[in-house]
N, C-alpha and C positions, 0 to 999 in steps of 0.2 A: 859377426859380420854384417850386423845391422845396425845403422847409425841411431837407433831408436833406444840403445841400451843404455843405463844408467846406473854408478857406480857410487854407492855413499860408504865413506869410512869415516868412523868416529873413536874416540878413545886412543888415538895415537900419539905417542910422544917420540921425537928423532933426540938422539944424544949423538954427541961428540965423543969419539972414543970408544973404546970397548968396554966400560963400566955403565952399567944402567942405573939410574937413580929411581926413587919411588914415584910413582906417578901420582901427581898433583890433582886433587880434586877440589874446584873451588866454586862458589856460585857464580851466577851470573852479574850480579851486584859487587861482589868482591873483585872479579876480572874488570869489570866497568872501572871501578875505583882505582885500580891499578894503572889500566890505560890512561884515565883522565889526569895521572900525575906527570904525563907527558904531553898529551893534546886535550883541548877542550874547546867545544863549539858553543858559544852562548848564544842563544836564540832569543831575541828581545819579544817582550810582549807586547800588545796593541798599545799600551801607555807605560813608558818608563817615566821616572822621575829625575828631572836635571835642577841641581841646586845652584841658585843665582847668589853668588858672592856679593856682586852689586850690579848695576845696569850696564857696565862697560861690555861690549859685545864678545870679549874673549874670556869674561869671567864666570863662566859658568863649568860646573862639574857634574859627572856623573860617574858613578861608581858600582860595583857589584862584587859580592863576594863569590868565590869559586867554591864548587862542591866539596874538592878536596885540595890539601896542599900538593902544589906542582913540585917538582924534583928540583927546580931553580925559577927564578924570577922569568917569566916567559915573554916571548916576543908577541908582538900584537899585529893583528891585520884585521880590517872588517868589510862588511858586504852592505853597508849602510847608505841609503841613496838620499841621504840628507833631506828629510823631510821638513817638517816645522815642529817647534817646540813654543807653547805658548802664543801660537799664531805667528811667530817669526820663522822666516827661512833658516836652516841652519848651513852653514858654509862647510866646516869641517869638524871631524872628531879625531884626536890625536890623544895617545897614551901619554899622561903626565907623571902618574907614579904606580908603582905595583909592587907587589911582594908575592911570596909564594901561593898567597891564598887571596889576596883581593886586589882589584883592578882599579884604578882611578883616572877617568878620561876627562881632557878638558874639550868643552862644547863651543866652537866659535860661531855666533848668529852674524847674519847678513846687516845686522843694526843693533843698536843699543836697546835693552828690553829690560823690563823687570825690575823691581824694588829688591833691594839688598835683603838677603838672609831669608829668600822665599823659595819655594819649590814650583818648577816649571814642570808641565807634561808633556810628552811627546804625542804626536798624534800618528796614528797609523803605521807603527813599527813592526808590525806582524810580519814574520817571515825573515826579517833582516837578522844580521848575525854577527858576532865577533870572533875571530879565530885567535886562540892562545896556543903558543907551542913552546914547550922546554925541552925539545928534543936536544940529543948528544951533539 
């Protein structure tokens, strides 16, 4: 009769139909890996490395490996505020290639910058993210 009551239920498995299946015991790591096959949030570090193919504004690439292979090639969205890389403003970040285990993004700068075949570092990407989804 009080609103201060709490009820905790654990170890519950719901089944469709009248036949029960054995209860599955998985570690948190196993369950996380299974979930990451469908959805993954990549959280950028303070410094990420962008490959400069040549000095054109749109010829920069950034890639990262996924922790597990996703069930299909994922869709991509992001929460980057387009900070700077190598001291140059970033205009956009877009998916240019992907597989079920790796993401390649094209990074477009506000101006041409950098020597060919070099790496640029980002400034202050802490807390920014990429969302990858391979939901059905």
